[in-house]
N, C-alpha and C positions, 0 to 999 in steps of 0.2 A: 509644173510640179508633176512628178511621176509617182503613181500609186502602183505601177506594175512591176517595178524592179524589186526582186527578192533581196531583202537586206542581208540574209545569210549568204547568198551567192556573192553579194558585194564584198562582204568580209573575206570570203575565201579568195576572191580575186585580188584583194589588197595584200593578203598574205603571200600569194603566188608572185605578185609583182615585186615584193621585197625579197623573197627567197631567191629570185634570179640573181641577186647580188651577194648571195651567201653560198658557201659550200656546205650543203645540207643533204643528208640522205633522204631519198624519196619517201621511204617508210616513216621516218621521223617527222618529215614535213606533213605527211598525211595525218599523222596522229594529232598534231596541234591545230588541225583545221576543223575538228568535229568535237561536240560536247561529250563529256564522259557519261553524262546521264541527263535525262529530262523527265521531270514529274509533270504529268498531265492529269488534272483532277476536275471533278464537277462538284461545285459547292452548292448545297441546298440550304436556302435561307428563307425564313418566314418573314414576310413583309409586314408593315404596320397594319394593313387591313386584313391580315390573317391568311392571305394567299401565299402560295409557295412558288419560289422562282429558283431556277438552276443557272449557275454561272460557270463558264469555263475558266480555269486558272492553270498557270504553268510556273515551274521553276526549273531553270537550266543551270547545271553546274558544268562549266566548260572545261576548265583545266585547273588542277590543284598542285602543279609542280612547284610553285613558288610560295604556297601557303594556303590558308583557308579560302574557300570561295567567297567572293565579295561582289555585291551588286544590288541595285535598287529593285523596288517593286512598284510597278505602275498600274494605274487604273485608267483604262482607255478602251473605247469600243473596238479599236483595231488590234488589240493584243492578240497574237496568235503564236503558234509554235515556232515558225520561222523567225519572227521578230525577237522573241526572247533568246533563241539560239544565237542570233547575230549579236544582240546586245551583250550577252554573257561572254561571247568571244572578244568583242571590243574591250570589255572590262579586263580580260586577261592581259591584253597588250597595253592597255592604259596603265594598269598597275606596274607592269614591267617597264614601261617608258619612263616613269618617274621614280622607279626603284622601290616601290612599296611592296612589302613581302606578303602579297595576296595572290590568289588565283582569281578566276572570274566567274561570276554568277549573275543571273537576272531573273526576275519573275514578274508576273502580272496577272490581272484579272480583266476579262473582256466585259467591261461595264462602263457606262457613262455616269459618273458619280453625281452629276448635277440633277439626275432624275430620281435620286433616292435621299431619304432623310438621314440625318446624322445617326439615328438609332439603327437604321437599316445598314448603313455603312459599317457601323461598329460590329454588328452581328456577322456581316460578310467578312470583315477583316479577321475577326476571331475564328471564324470557320476556316479561313485560309491558314491562319497560324496553327490551328490544330492539325491540318494536313501537313504543314511544313515541319512540325515538331520533330519527327525522326531524322530530318535532314540538317536542321540548323543547330547552331551552338557557337559559342565564342571561339572554339578551336576547329569548327567544321565549316560553317556557312553563315555569313553575317549579312542579313538584308539591310537595306537603307531606303530612304525616300527616293522617288522618281516622279514621273509625270502624274499629277493629280494626287500625290500622297505627300505627307509631311510628318511633322513631329507627332501629331495626334495618332496617326496610323501606326507609327513605330512604337509609341507608348502602349497601344492596344496589343501589338504583337508581343512586346516584351512582357506585359502583364499576363497574357495568355500562356506564354511559354513558361514563365516562372511559376504560375499557379499549377499548371499540369505537371511540371517537373519537381514541384515543391522545393524550390531553390531560389537563390538570388543571383542573377547573372546579367548585370546591365550590359555587358559586352555582346550579348546575343544579337543586338541590332545597333546601328548607329543612326545619327540624325534625330535623336531623341530631344525632348525639351530639357533645358538645363537642370531643372529640379528632378528629372528622372535619370540623370547621368549623362546628359548631353554635353557637348563642348561649345565653349565660346567660339564665335567665328564660323560655325558650321553652316548657318543659313546663307551667309554671304560668300562661302568658299568657292563655289563654282564660278560665279560672276567675277570674283577677285582673280582667279587664275586666268580667265579670259582677258581681263585687263592687263595682267602681268605679261602674258604672251603677246598681246598687242603692243605693249610698250617695248618689249624686247625685239619684236619684229621690226618696228619702225627704227629702233636704234641700230639693229644689224644692217638694215638696208640703207642707213644713212639719211633717213627722213625724219622730219620733226613732227611729233604727234600733236604738238600745240597748234590748235586751230584746224587740225585734220577733220575732214567731214566724215561722219559715221552714220550708218543706217543699221538698225537692229530689227531683224525679223523674229518676232516672238518675244513679247514683253511680260514673260512670267518671271520667276525668281532669278534665273541665271541672266536673262537678257536685261532685266531692269537694273540689277545690281551692277552688271558690267557697264551699262550706260551711265549710271550714277558715278561710278569710279572714274570712268573715262572723262566724263563731264568735269569732275573735280580736277583731273589731270590737265585740263585745258583743251581737250578735244571738243568738237562741235557736233552734237547729236542732232542731225537734221531730219531724221525720219525714224519712226518706230511703228511696230504693228503687233496685232494679236489676231485671233480668229475673226474678229469683227471687221478687220481691214487695217489700213495704215494711215498715219497722219504725218504731215510734212511741214516744216518751216525752213526756208533756205538760210535764215540767219541763226537757226538753232532752237531747239526745244529745251525747256527746263526738265531734265530727266527725273528729278525727284518729284516735281509737281505732277508730271504725267503719271508717275507711279502712284501717287496719292489719289489722283483722279480715278485711276483704274480700281484701286482698292475700294473707293466709294461707290463706283458705278458698275464695275465688273467688266469694263472695256475701255480701250484708249479712244475709240471713236466718240466724237462729240467734244473732245478737249478744246477749249476756246483759245488756247495759245497756238493752235496750228493754223496755217494759212490755206491748206488744202487737204483733201483726203485722196487716197489712192488704194489700189489693190496690193495684196502681198506680192504678187508677181511684179508689179511695177516697182515696188520698193527694192526687190532683189536685183533689178536691172538698172538701178540708179547709178549715175556717175559720181561715185564717192571714193574717198581715199580708203576707207575701211568698211567692209560689210561683215556683219555678225549674224549668221543664221542661228537662231536660238530656239527653234520650234521642234519639229519632228524630223525623222529621217526622210531622204529622197525629196527634199524641198527644191533642189536644183538638179534637173536632169540634163541630158545632152543638148536638147533643143533650147532650153532656157539659158544654158551656159553660154551659148553663142551670143546672147544679148547682155551678158553681165559686163558691166563697165567699171567695177570696183578694181582698185589696184591691189588691195590685200583682202583676203578673207580669213577670218579667225572663227573656227567652228565651235560655237557654244553648245549646239545640239549634237547628238550622236548620229553619225552617218547622214548629214544633211545633203551631201553631194553623192551622186551615183558615180561609179567608176568611169563611165563614159563622159560624164561632166568633168571629172578630174582631167581626163585626156585633153578635152577642149580647152580648159583653163590653163593647163601647162603650155599648150601650144600658143596661147594668147598672152603668155607671160604674166598671168595673174598669180600672185604669191598666196598659196593656200597653206595655212598652218593648221594641222589636223586636230580633230576632236580628241584623240587619245593623249594629246598634250594639253590642248587649250582648256578643256573642261575637266581636267584631272584634279582640280582643286577640291571638288566634292569628295572624291575617294581619299585624297590625301588627308583632309581634315577628319574624314571618317576614321582613317587609321589613327590619327592623333587622339580621337575620342576613344577608340578601342584601347589604345595604350593607357590613357587616363583611367578608363574603367578597370583595366587589369591592375593598375597601381593603386586604385581607390584614391586618386589624387586629381585635382583640377588645375589646369594651366590658365594663365591669364590670356585674354584676347590678344594682347600685344605679342605674347610668346607664340601663340598659334599663328598669327599673321606673319611674324618674322620667319618661323619655321616653314610656312607655306611658300613664302617668297624664295627662300633658299632652295627648296625642292624644285620649284618650277624653273627658276633661273638656271640651276645646274642641269636640269633635263633639257632646257633650251640649248645650252652649250653642247650637250651630247648630240642633239639633233644637228647643230651646225657642223660639228666635227665630222659626222658621217656625210652630210650634204657636200662638204668641201673635199672630202677625201675619196668619195666614191662617185662614179658617174651615174648618179641617180637622177631621174627626171624631175623630181619635185620633193618638197619637204615631207609630205606624207610618207613616201617610200623610205626616206631617210629615217624617220621616226620608227617605222615598222622594222627596219633593219636593226636598230638599237634594241627594240622590245623583243623581237624574235630571238636574237642572240641570247638574251638573258633567260628566256623561257627554255631554250634548248640547252643552255649551260646548266640550269637547275635540273633538267631531266637527265642530262648526262651524269651529273654528280650523284644522282639518286640511283641510277642504273635501271635496268629492266628486270622486273620481278613479277613472276606469274601470279 
């Protein structure tokens, strides 16, 4: 695993790789490689014992050509300016890849949430929401959950914003609890899109997903939901991991039982249905049909990529492969289906939630899932069209060609205005 690769530089390299297959003006290309603005703020919070602590926090608004900025807020010790810039850029191209009328944003606080009480996290979240207040809104910038945040944090942000603005605006955030204006199917959406892309990938390659061996690195929400849905589809989940390490059973794990065990204990390690334990690195290099990296960025670098033995990789995490790893895997004929398509279920159903909020109407979970499947499968077809019609080296470049075209078209239709 590489901690040294700058994720923002990885994003820019991915854009340049795709732009080589497009006729695009250098100045217009440069414009879509940088965020439009970045908020960097220090949040002062009183802890339960009366002491004061200061936390660094960020919000990057990358590009708004296609609509309001959209992207999650994460709580993690490694959050920094480069990371949120990269993640907000990936959101631009993710939304464009699946045809969602949003731009890209991303935010975060440099904090390890397990070290703080619920009351402290609420004060921290409300302090951040207060700083975000001038930037966000249903027609401006719409935050959502990300790493270590969820419905609870979104509800706090919504309440803080509505209280300060003296209004009711459920569409100011997505990923809320159902009773606070959330959407059915939102919690499972990212994992569901990973399953759909995996299914479409196997079908496109002419392979049978039934009994296919699957390893999942990162057994949080996206990874565990994807594993459960693939398990239900007949695939064989042979290994899963979290920060505590990995567990393996050659005949398959019960994905739902492992998820329940983790909910009870906080880790997959110790699950008695496994035959052996291993490291996350060992899981990433297993000889499996399908590998799903579902943790953080830069999980697979160039060195580790040389030991990857999976036939297909479907990226549930944002930026889990470095550009150099991409090159190695392309040369090794490993089929990588990129994050900007595979994990786009989250932002797609966030869009559905936003639409429902604007309409003051709720869709059924069946409708949400049907609409999500339509969006993802159509985007997969767009990916295949470019992959087959352009001499691109891999599926990631093909998907970026689709997305960049759409961003540039929106910018061109709007024109340049001082």
